[in-house]
C-alpha positions as a printed NumPy array, in Angstrom:
array([[  7.179,  -7.913, -69.873],
       [  6.492,  -9.999, -66.891],
       [  9.665,  -8.779, -65.26 ],
       [  8.573,  -5.251, -65.859],
       [  5.173,  -5.93 , -64.263],
       [  6.907,  -7.524, -61.285],
       [  9.079,  -4.435, -60.934],
       [  6.029,  -2.166, -60.983],
       [  4.376,  -4.139, -58.376],
       [  7.376,  -4.061, -56.21 ],
       [  7.489,  -0.281, -56.655],
       [  3.81 ,   0.129, -55.746],
       [  4.37 ,  -2.067, -52.583],
       [  7.188,   0.201, -51.562],
       [  5.1  ,   3.289, -52.129],
       [  2.288,   1.795, -50.033],
       [  4.675,   0.713, -47.362],
       [  6.037,   4.214, -47.292],
       [  2.686,   5.887, -47.15 ],
       [  1.608,   3.622, -44.307],
       [  4.79 ,   3.67 , -42.464],
       [  5.398,   7.408, -42.274],
       [  2.032,   8.241, -40.441],
       [  2.408,   5.355, -38.05 ],
       [  5.898,   6.63 , -37.296],
       [  4.62 ,   9.942, -36.663],
       [  1.882,   8.731, -34.347],
       [  4.508,   6.702, -32.515],
       [  6.772,   9.804, -32.032],
       [  3.845,  11.885, -30.807],
       [  2.765,   9.247, -28.177],
       [  6.447,   8.976, -27.08 ],
       [  6.794,  12.589, -26.778],
       [  3.415,  12.974, -24.827],
       [  4.507,  10.034, -22.563],
       [  7.872,  11.717, -21.852],
       [  6.252,  15.093, -21.22 ],
       [  3.766,  13.604, -18.785],
       [  6.483,  11.721, -16.942],
       [  8.423,  15.007, -16.588],
       [  5.476,  16.849, -15.258],
       [  4.808,  14.171, -12.75 ],
       [  8.542,  14.417, -11.634],
       [  8.302,  18.308, -11.413],
       [  4.901,  17.895,  -9.276],
       [  6.553,  15.522,  -6.985],
       [  9.533,  17.787,  -6.347],
       [  7.301,  20.734,  -5.9  ],
       [  5.066,  18.935,  -3.407],
       [  1.295,  19.333,  -2.838],
       [ -0.574,  22.666,  -3.345],
       [ -1.114,  24.601,  -0.192],
       [ -3.886,  27.119,   1.094],
       [ -2.956,  30.673,   0.722],
       [ -1.333,  30.181,  -2.733],
       [ -2.973,  31.21 ,  -5.951],
       [ -5.076,  28.424,  -7.592],
       [ -3.426,  27.122, -10.86 ],
       [ -5.367,  28.131, -13.953],
       [ -6.898,  25.59 , -16.241],
       [ -9.451,  25.259, -18.967],
       [-11.566,  22.329, -19.971],
       [-14.765,  21.696, -22.007],
       [-18.121,  21.21 , -20.262],
       [-20.686,  18.653, -21.437],
       [-21.924,  21.154, -24.029],
       [-18.429,  21.585, -25.557],
       [-18.004,  25.064, -24.096],
       [-14.595,  25.809, -22.667],
       [-14.517,  26.96 , -19.131],
       [-11.434,  28.688, -17.818],
       [-10.818,  29.076, -14.047],
       [ -9.249,  32.685, -14.326],
       [-12.553,  33.842, -15.956],
       [-14.353,  33.114, -12.658],
       [-12.508,  35.741, -10.699],
       [-15.021,  37.375,  -8.318],
       [-16.717,  33.992,  -7.522],
       [-15.993,  31.315,  -5.051],
       [-15.073,  28.256,  -7.094],
       [-15.679,  24.668,  -5.808],
       [-13.3  ,  22.489,  -7.823],
       [-13.828,  18.683,  -7.416],
       [-11.552,  16.088,  -9.184],
       [-13.377,  12.895,  -9.691],
       [-14.306,   9.916, -11.972],
       [-17.361,   7.847, -12.509],
       [-15.525,   4.561, -11.539],
       [-14.603,   6.085,  -8.133],
       [-17.131,   4.759,  -5.29 ],
       [-15.972,   7.564,  -2.891],
       [-16.789,  10.239,  -5.493],
       [-20.233,   8.703,  -5.885],
       [-20.707,   8.71 ,  -2.111],
       [-20.065,  12.605,  -1.853],
       [-21.817,  13.891,  -4.707],
       [-25.379,  14.06 ,  -3.446],
       [-24.003,  16.499,  -0.797],
       [-22.251,  18.276,  -3.436],
       [-25.429,  18.719,  -5.381],
       [-27.161,  20.188,  -2.178],
       [-24.214,  22.78 ,  -1.912],
       [-24.81 ,  23.479,  -5.763],
       [-28.454,  24.074,  -5.242],
       [-28.023,  26.212,  -2.202],
       [-25.567,  28.666,  -3.638],
       [-25.87 ,  28.541,  -7.495],
       [-27.533,  31.795,  -7.708],
       [-24.926,  33.623,  -5.751],
       [-21.197,  34.138,  -6.422],
       [-20.358,  30.636,  -6.311],
       [-19.483,  28.02 ,  -9.124],
       [-19.103,  24.17 ,  -8.629],
       [-16.644,  22.572, -11.276],
       [-16.568,  18.804, -11.201],
       [-13.532,  17.929, -13.403],
       [-13.975,  14.274, -14.525],
       [-10.98 ,  12.064, -15.451],
       [-12.825,   9.355, -17.426],
       [-11.007,   8.396, -20.725],
       [-14.524,   8.136, -22.529],
       [-15.518,  11.537, -21.38 ],
       [-19.045,  12.704, -22.173],
       [-19.993,   9.179, -23.324],
       [-19.958,   7.877, -19.642],
       [-20.388,  11.117, -17.795],
       [-23.531,  12.236, -19.084],
       [-25.458,   8.87 , -18.312],
       [-23.908,   9.016, -14.87 ],
       [-25.18 ,  12.55 , -14.115],
       [-28.638,  11.646, -15.376],
       [-28.716,   8.45 , -13.445],
       [-27.782,  10.085, -10.233],
       [-29.722,  13.328, -10.977],
       [-26.774,  15.582, -10.624],
       [-27.038,  19.146, -12.235],
       [-23.718,  20.919, -11.127],
       [-21.479,  21.679, -14.029],
       [-18.837,  19.092, -15.167],
       [-15.667,  19.581, -17.056],
       [-14.132,  16.772, -19.076],
       [-10.387,  16.061, -18.75 ],
       [ -9.856,  12.646, -20.417],
       [ -5.995,  13.189, -20.449],
       [ -5.94 ,  13.644, -16.741],
       [ -4.125,  17.032, -17.09 ],
       [ -5.644,  18.427, -13.958],
       [ -3.786,  15.666, -11.908],
       [ -0.483,  17.313, -12.755],
       [ -1.716,  20.883, -12.459],
       [ -3.214,  20.352,  -8.948],
       [ -0.645,  17.602,  -7.96 ],
       [ -3.239,  15.054,  -6.91 ],
       [ -2.647,  11.535,  -5.901],
       [ -6.164,  10.215,  -5.871],
       [ -9.781,  10.8  ,  -6.311],
       [-11.774,  12.586,  -5.077],
       [ -9.876,  15.864,  -4.124],
       [-11.595,  19.064,  -3.716],
       [-10.005,  22.562,  -3.897],
       [-12.068,  25.723,  -2.804],
       [-10.955,  28.976,  -4.499],
       [-11.867,  32.314,  -3.134],
       [-13.076,  35.457,  -5.185],
       [ -9.517,  36.552,  -5.652],
       [ -8.278,  33.163,  -7.04 ],
       [ -6.502,  32.038,  -3.836],
       [ -6.748,  28.453,  -2.503],
       [ -8.828,  28.554,   0.753],
       [ -9.333,  24.972,   1.409],
       [ -8.071,  21.665,   0.19 ],
       [ -9.865,  18.345,   0.94 ],
       [ -8.013,  14.998,   0.314],
       [-10.709,  12.428,   0.049],
       [-14.607,  12.502,   0.286],
       [-16.582,  14.63 ,   2.55 ],
       [-20.189,  15.225,   3.57 ],
       [-20.386,  18.729,   2.176],
       [-23.958,  19.366,   3.109],
       [-23.221,  19.297,   6.758],
       [-24.642,  22.594,   8.233],
       [-21.497,  23.825,   9.627],
       [-19.499,  23.114,   6.337],
       [-22.416,  24.851,   4.346],
       [-22.216,  27.821,   6.711],
       [-18.561,  28.249,   6.138],
       [-18.884,  28.022,   2.363],
       [-21.509,  30.892,   2.678],
       [-18.975,  32.963,   4.666],
       [-16.561,  32.592,   1.847],
       [-19.141,  33.667,  -0.632],
       [-19.959,  36.743,   1.687],
       [-16.292,  37.811,   1.643],
       [-15.577,  40.87 ,  -0.655],
       [-13.412,  40.112,  -3.613],
       [-11.134,  43.18 ,  -2.64 ],
       [ -9.238,  43.915,  -0.485],
       [ -7.825,  40.646,   1.115],
       [-10.197,  38.164,   2.693],
       [-11.634,  39.239,   6.079],
       [-11.109,  36.937,   9.123],
       [-14.109,  35.217,  10.711],
       [-16.743,  36.857,  12.735],
       [-15.818,  37.509,  16.43 ],
       [-15.255,  34.238,  18.273],
       [-15.344,  32.162,  15.063],
       [-12.445,  30.61 ,  13.06 ],
       [-11.753,  32.133,   9.431],
       [-13.317,  30.337,   6.584],
       [-10.578,  27.99 ,   5.693],
       [ -9.922,  27.039,   9.293],
       [-13.529,  26.398,  10.074],
       [-13.97 ,  24.228,   6.989],
       [-11.082,  22.026,   8.187],
       [-12.675,  21.8  ,  11.601],
       [-16.188,  21.053,  10.416],
       [-17.372,  17.488,  10.49 ],
       [-16.709,  15.401,   7.387],
       [-19.35 ,  12.697,   7.805],
       [-18.646,   9.055,   7.869],
       [-16.874,   8.839,   4.657],
       [-15.259,   5.729,   2.995],
       [-11.684,   5.727,   1.877],
       [-10.823,   7.459,  -1.284],
       [ -9.575,   5.826,  -4.538],
       [ -5.817,   6.153,  -5.375],
       [ -4.826,   7.062,  -8.881]])
């Protein structure tokens, strides 16, 4: 009788070990797969090189702070200001007041600001940050850092300005004083461009929108944060 009980106990232990072991093994396999996929995507990005102006902006979709999914492609017909950042990045914090000024100036026109946050904890840390710094522009949550591979970034902040046709018109590596009058004016010029046909060049005697943005003063910005 005792031997039968011990045999049943061993059987139960084996079943429990199996029930526990299989899910753990599946989790491990998923983690290994995701890690391998991320490394492969990183290698592809390095081989491909950085994004360049004049090319189509890669599509993406992430949830906002309310849980609503926002997709870049759905914003065609608007100028989209994409800023990749994180709450732990001092240089991101430095440039955000000027981003807020741009958002307030143009939010009622064909312009959308999307600040894509990389914090692992997502809304838990982003919402208090936005409230503390009194920032109101839209934030998208990317705790897995997918945008880093899509846009081939090497640090934060990095900013990509996309025109109404979905074409990259300006790429900013590092922080910038976005509310400088010349920079604000050039963003306004991009907003004024028609969605079709191809973008018009600048006004007589002036550089085109993307060139002027590159030439505009950036402000005394601190060094950015590498990833």
